[in-house]
N, C-alpha and C positions, 0 to 999 in steps of 0.2 A: 842365483843363476850365475854361471861363469860366462864371461865375454869370450867370444871364439878368437882364437890369436890371430893378429893380423899377418898377412901374407909377407913372407920375407923379400926384403928388397933384393933384386937380382945384383950379382956381384958386379962391381965397376960403377953401379948406379947409386947416386945419393939421393935420399928422400929430400924433395923440394919443400922449402919451408913456406908457408902460405904468404901470399902477398900482403904488404901492409897496405892499407887505405884509410882514407879519411872520407867521411861522408859529411857534405854541408848543403844546406839549402840557402840560397842567396835571393833577396828580394831587393829590386831596384825601384825605389819610391820617389815619384815626382809629385810635388804638390806646390800649392801658391808660395809657401814658405821655403822652397828650395827642394834638393834632392838628398836622399838618405840610402844608403845602403846598408840593409840589415841581413845578418847571417846567424844561423844556428845549426845545430846537429840534425834537424829533421824538419819535415813541412810543416808539422803542428806547431813546434816551437817559434818558427818563422813567422808563421800565421800569427801567433799571438804577439810578436814585436810589432807586426805590421798593425795590429788592432791598437796596441799602446802608442805607436806613432799617430793613429787617427784620433785618438782621444786627446792627447797631447796638444795637437794641433787644431782641435775643433771642428773634424771631419767626419764624424760619424754618419752623418746624413748625406754624405756626397755620393756622387757616382764612382764606384770603383773598378777600374778597367784594368783586366790582368790579359796579359798575352801569354798564351799556352801552346805547347806542342799537341799532339793528339793523345797524350797518355791520360787515360780515364782515372787513374787514381788521384792525379794532380787536379783534374777539372773537377772530380767529385768531392774532394776535400776542400778545395777553395769556395764550391757552393755551400758546403754544409757549414764550413767555419764562418764565413761572410753572409750567411743568408739573412741576418738580422739588419745587416749595415744597409743604409739607404738604398742603392741600386747597384748590383754587381754586373758587370758586362764581361764575358770571356770573348777574346778574339785568339782565333787560331792563327798563330805566326805564318806569316806568307812564306818564308823560307822552308818551314816544315812541311807546308802544303806541296810547294814545289819538289822537295825532296822525296816525299810519300809518292806522288804520281809518278816521278822518274824510276824509283825503285820498283814499284809495283809493276809497271809497264815493262821494264826491263826484264822482269821474271815471267811476266805472262807472254810477250809476243816473240815471235820468232824472226821478224824482219826489222833489221833497225831502221830503215827507211819509213815504213809504216808507223813503228814506234814513236820516230821523232815528229811524224806528223801529228799522230794522236797525242802525243805530250803537248805540243804546240796549241792544238785544239782545246784540250781540256784546260790548259792554264788561262788561255783567253777567256773562256766561258767562267772558270773560278774567279779570275781578276774582277770579274763584274758581278760576283755573287750567284751565280746563275747554276746551283747545285743540282736542281732538275735535270737542266739540259745536259750538265756533264754526265749524269748517271746514265741518262738516254744514250749518249755518245758512246759510252763504254758498253751499254748493252747491244749496240748496233754494231759493234767492230766484227768484221767479216771472220767467220771461224776459222779460215784456212791460215789465218794469221796468229792464231792462238795456241800456244803451246801449253800454257798453264792457266786454266779458267779458274782456278782457286785465286789466282792472285787478283785477277779481276773481281772476284766476288770480295776479296778483303778491302780493295780500293773502295768497291760501292758501299761497302760496311762503314768504312772509315768517313766517307762522305755522308751517310745517313746518321751516325753518330754525332759528328761535327756539324750537322746542319745549322742549329742556332748560332755556331761561333764563327761561321763563315760569312763576313760581312762583304759588301761591295768595296773591294780595295781600292778600286779606281776613284770612287767617289771621296774615300778616305784620304787618298794622296791628293787630291784636288783640294780639299779642304784644310791639308798641311796638317794632318794628324798621322800618327804613327801606324804602321802595318806590322811590325817586327818587333820581337824580343831582344833585339841585340844589344841594346843598352844593358839588359838584365845579364845576358850573356858576358858582355864584356866586365860588368860589376863581378859576376863568378870569377872571371880569369883573374882579375885584380885582386880579389880576396884570397883566391887559392894560391896565387904566387906569393903573396905577403906572407901566408903562413909557412910556405917553403922556405 
């Protein structure tokens, strides 16, 4: 079988070369012995490095806390790879919760004043881990302010999917423990800039 000829490039237009990119997965690991930044080409190989770090430091039966965004692939892979390790706890990063709420409500609602009030109310509920109350608040938004109901459905689905990973952020803050993946994000910035 012959391949069909590719369409000719219009005169005066040069074909664009594909952009070069580098894929990396970075893990920022904090443990009693100190901090480590582990990086590899993909999620699975980075998880293997984390397992090796746990083994080397005698921490296999420890509680492993992972800060994640709402990406299902990441969450599923972490749960699969670390299912045999002591206890694994996924926490939805507070920044990503806020970002998702703002993005979806910006798409869904047609009145910025109403949107800002709803955002404020939802973030208050979620700060205290009240996922059911947040879903109820979304479902009771006056229909006259809704321009894209599908965006509200996506937001409810996001909360339903991530319910086990949405803690009481207020209690965590009061206890002095983290609510954010910002250290991992910063480690990623440092690793990428070093490679560049």
